[in-house]
RODO-2510 file (C-alpha; in nm, 4 decimals, decimal comma):
residues 131
     n   res          X          Y          Z
     1     m     0,2132    -1,7031    -0,9564
     2     a     0,3955    -1,6593    -0,6238
     3     r     0,7350    -1,6577    -0,7973
     4     t     0,6257    -1,3905    -1,0413
     5     g     0,4794    -1,1862    -0,7592
     6     r     0,8078    -1,2051    -0,5652
     7     k     1,0016    -1,0926    -0,8722
     8     v     0,7744    -0,7950    -0,9283
     9     n     0,7859    -0,7110    -0,5558
    10     n     1,1653    -0,7300    -0,5577
    11     r     1,1871    -0,4954    -0,8562
    12     l     0,9464    -0,2505    -0,6919
    13     t     1,1336    -0,2726    -0,3606
    14     v     1,4592    -0,1716    -0,5282
    15     e     1,2928     0,1189    -0,7087
    16     l     1,1038     0,2433    -0,4003
    17     r     1,4195     0,2390    -0,1879
    18     t     1,5496     0,5214    -0,4102
    19     v     1,2773     0,7442    -0,2648
    20     g     1,3113     0,6082     0,0874
    21     l     1,0063     0,3830     0,0954
    22     s     0,9484     0,0167     0,1608
    23     l     0,6906    -0,1653    -0,0456
    24     d     0,4504    -0,1808     0,2544
    25     a     0,5017     0,1917     0,3212
    26     w     0,4187     0,2627    -0,0436
    27     l     0,1029     0,0523    -0,0201
    28     v    -0,0058     0,2390     0,2932
    29     l     0,0688     0,5801     0,1448
    30     n    -0,1076     0,4941    -0,1788
    31     m    -0,4177     0,3801     0,0109
    32     l    -0,4228     0,6862     0,2319
    33     v    -0,3574     0,9389    -0,0458
    34     t    -0,6121     0,7865    -0,2835
    35     e    -0,8814     0,6796    -0,0344
    36     g    -0,8351     0,8983     0,2710
    37     g    -0,7713     0,8192     0,6365
    38     r    -0,7953     0,4606     0,7602
    39     s    -0,7899     0,2899     1,0975
    40     m    -0,5073     0,0577     1,1972
    41     g    -0,7380    -0,2391     1,1565
    42     e    -0,8301    -0,1368     0,8025
    43     i    -0,4651    -0,0898     0,7111
    44     a    -0,3677    -0,4235     0,8585
    45     e    -0,6505    -0,5991     0,6733
    46     a    -0,5727    -0,4326     0,3409
    47     l    -0,2040    -0,5240     0,3594
    48     v    -0,2749    -0,8715     0,5018
    49     l    -0,0621    -0,7973     0,8094
    50     n    -0,1278    -0,8764     1,1718
    51     l    -0,2092    -0,5736     1,3825
    52     p     0,1246    -0,5571     1,5738
    53     t     0,3206    -0,5647     1,2446
    54     a     0,0978    -0,2969     1,0919
    55     t     0,1412    -0,0832     1,4087
    56     k     0,5208    -0,1065     1,3830
    57     l     0,5039    -0,0069     1,0193
    58     i     0,2870     0,2962     1,1012
    59     d     0,5169     0,3869     1,3943
    60     r     0,8119     0,3970     1,1501
    61     m     0,6105     0,6024     0,9026
    62     v     0,5118     0,8499     1,1799
    63     n     0,8768     0,8788     1,2816
    64     d     0,9646     0,9456     0,9140
    65     n     0,6936     1,2144     0,9019
    66     l     0,5039     1,0297     0,6229
    67     v     0,1781     0,9849     0,8174
    68     y     0,0102     1,1093     1,1350
    69     r    -0,2490     0,9729     1,3734
    70     k    -0,5714     1,1508     1,4555
    71     p    -0,8752     1,0449     1,6640
    72     h    -1,1835     0,9573     1,4581
    73     h    -1,4238     1,2510     1,4369
    74     e    -1,7201     1,0520     1,5786
    75     d    -1,5618     0,7801     1,7918
    76     r    -1,2486     0,9127     1,9636
    77     r    -1,1499     0,5593     2,0689
    78     i    -1,0639     0,4897     1,7033
    79     i    -0,7354     0,6329     1,5776
    80     e    -0,7125     0,7036     1,2060
    81     i    -0,3994     0,7383     0,9998
    82     f    -0,3611     1,0130     0,7425
    83     p    -0,0806     1,1056     0,5016
    84     s     0,1297     1,4052     0,6001
    85     d     0,2292     1,6713     0,3463
    86     a     0,5720     1,5057     0,3291
    87     g     0,4042     1,1719     0,2785
    88     v     0,1990     1,3070    -0,0151
    89     i     0,5175     1,4453    -0,1750
    90     r     0,6950     1,1124    -0,1249
    91     h     0,3892     0,9341    -0,2671
    92     e     0,4074     1,1428    -0,5825
    93     a     0,7746     1,0538    -0,6353
    94     a     0,7055     0,6848    -0,5738
    95     k     0,3967     0,6902    -0,7955
    96     k     0,6163     0,7739    -1,0953
    97     l     0,8436     0,4787    -1,0231
    98     v     0,5502     0,2404    -0,9799
    99     a     0,3974     0,3688    -1,3064
   100     k     0,7267     0,3008    -1,4802
   101     e     0,7289    -0,0585    -1,3512
   102     q     0,3648    -0,1055    -1,4507
   103     a     0,4438     0,0172    -1,8026
   104     a     0,7303    -0,2333    -1,8256
   105     l     0,4955    -0,5114    -1,7165
   106     k     0,2323    -0,4054    -1,9724
   107     k     0,4906    -0,4396    -2,2473
   108     r     0,5569    -0,8001    -2,1350
   109     i     0,1925    -0,8849    -2,0716
   110     p    -0,0306    -0,7208    -2,3321
   111     d    -0,3549    -0,7886    -2,1437
   112     l    -0,2242    -0,6893    -1,7970
   113     n    -0,5357    -0,4901    -1,7040
   114     r    -0,7626    -0,7908    -1,7584
   115     l    -0,5258    -1,0124    -1,5638
   116     m    -0,5164    -0,7664    -1,2745
   117     q    -0,8986    -0,7484    -1,2702
   118     e    -0,9125    -1,1258    -1,2545
   119     l    -0,6674    -1,1366    -0,9654
   120     v    -0,8659    -0,8744    -0,7750
   121     r    -1,1831    -1,0778    -0,8336
   122     l    -1,0034    -1,3945    -0,7182
   123     n    -0,8821    -1,2178    -0,4029
   124     r    -1,2322    -1,0991    -0,3226
   125     n    -1,3717    -1,4470    -0,3658
   126     l    -1,0987    -1,5905    -0,1442
   127     d    -1,1714    -1,3259     0,1186
   128     k    -1,5432    -1,4158     0,1151
   129     a    -1,4672    -1,7887     0,1362
   130     g    -1,2348    -1,7290     0,4335
   131     k    -1,4917    -1,5410     0,6392
***
């Protein structure tokens, strides 16, 4: 499973580079565009990164004008990350590449959606067991 995951990640990494994104930057942008602003802690947890690594990633994305930081509307001690207009545009370009890769995978694995649902369920169970 790990080997297959690395191969898929490598293919996506090559494709995403053509629009100037790393795989982690794509994952952050996709989360922010589809789900809205998130705190650094939430981003780190979702990407399974330690907080300093996630902070460095967000710093690079801020420098590339893909995201911006804004204090939380209720608790100003919490800083949330949001996609910038340029980030949304870059996300749309990357989304097409990711969809193309997903379509190629679906051709090779006819029941990919069921497999992905099972992997998501397994991850949730592992998360619960780890807490």
